[in-house]
C-alpha positions in Angstrom: -117.2 101.0 42.6 -117.7 97.3 42.3 -121.1 95.9 41.7 -121.4 92.6 44.2 -124.3 90.1 43.9 -125.2 86.7 45.4 -126.0 84.3 42.4 -129.0 81.8 42.6 -127.8 78.1 42.5 -130.0 75.3 42.0 -128.7 72.0 43.5 -129.3 68.7 43.6 -127.3 65.2 44.2 -125.6 65.6 41.0 -124.3 68.9 42.1 -125.1 72.5 41.0 -126.0 74.8 38.4 -125.6 78.8 37.9 -126.1 81.5 35.5 -123.1 83.5 35.4 -124.4 86.2 33.2 -127.5 86.9 31.7 -129.4 88.6 29.3 -128.2 91.9 28.0 -124.7 91.9 29.6 -123.8 88.8 27.8 -123.9 90.9 24.5 -120.7 93.0 25.7 -118.3 90.3 26.3 -115.4 89.9 24.3 -113.5 87.5 26.6 -114.6 84.3 28.4 -112.3 82.0 30.5 -112.6 79.4 33.1 -110.4 79.0 35.9 -109.7 76.3 38.5 -107.8 77.3 41.2 -106.2 74.8 43.6 -106.4 75.5 47.5 -104.4 78.3 48.4 -103.7 79.7 44.8 -104.4 83.3 44.1 -105.5 84.9 40.6 -105.6 88.4 39.5 -103.5 90.8 41.4 -103.8 93.2 38.7 -106.4 95.6 37.0 -107.7 96.2 33.6 -107.0 99.5 31.7 -110.1 99.4 29.7 -112.2 96.3 30.3 -114.9 96.1 33.0 -114.4 92.2 34.1 -117.3 90.0 35.6 -116.0 87.4 37.8 -118.3 84.7 39.1 -116.2 83.1 42.1 -117.4 79.7 43.8 -116.5 80.0 47.5 -115.0 79.4 49.7 -112.5 82.4 48.6 -111.4 85.6 49.5 -111.6 88.4 47.0 -109.6 91.6 47.9 -110.6 95.0 45.7 -108.4 98.4 45.8 -110.9 101.1 46.2 -110.4 104.7 46.4 -110.7 104.1 50.0 -108.2 101.5 50.4 -108.3 97.3 50.1 -111.6 95.7 50.8 -112.2 92.3 51.3 -114.8 90.2 50.2 -115.0 86.7 52.1 -117.3 84.5 49.9 -118.5 81.1 51.9 -118.5 77.5 50.8 -121.7 76.7 48.8 -121.8 80.3 47.9 -121.4 81.6 44.2 -121.0 85.7 44.2 -121.0 87.7 40.9 -118.9 90.8 41.1 -118.5 93.5 38.2 -115.4 95.2 38.3 -114.9 98.6 36.4 -111.5 99.5 34.6 -108.4 100.6 37.1 -109.8 98.7 39.9 -107.4 96.2 41.1 -108.5 92.7 42.3 -107.2 89.8 43.7 -109.2 86.0 44.4 -107.6 83.4 46.7 -108.8 79.8 47.1 -109.4 79.5 50.8 -110.7 76.2 50.6 -109.5 72.7 50.7 -110.2 71.5 47.4 -110.4 73.3 43.8 -112.6 75.9 43.1 -113.9 77.6 40.3 -114.2 81.3 39.0 -115.8 82.2 35.5 -114.6 85.5 33.8 -116.0 87.9 31.2 -114.3 90.8 30.1 -115.8 93.3 27.8 -112.2 93.7 25.8 -111.1 90.7 23.8 -108.2 89.0 25.2 -104.6 90.0 23.2 -101.6 88.2 24.2 -99.4 90.8 22.4 -101.1 93.8 24.2 -102.5 92.7 27.6 -105.2 94.6 29.2 -103.8 94.7 32.4 -101.4 96.2 35.0 -100.0 93.8 37.7 -100.6 95.0 41.1 -100.3 92.6 44.0 -103.0 93.0 46.5 -102.6 89.0 48.2 -99.2 88.1 48.1 -98.3 84.8 47.0 
């Protein structure tokens, strides 16, 4: 089961700021990456075998998760930031549904190893 929560954003005329992962959970992260996706682009379409992944998605976006009962869609509106904690074995995909680039910040409890990646492809949103 994934954990999903809205992240507080602090805005002013310059833009906005948010804390993607705070305090104690930060100590367990072994990989961090930032993804900028073009309109319509799909990221993910995989699951992790060992790692727990924390995704922080700035909307608008569609997140599709495969859970035991089937696929579930999470719509993240524009001007909203959502944190999702995805355990191993749960497939996930993220699509930018907006008209401009969007931002995704990802953390994983497993280090990135390009020779032995901790992921298995599973298409949830066709590209």
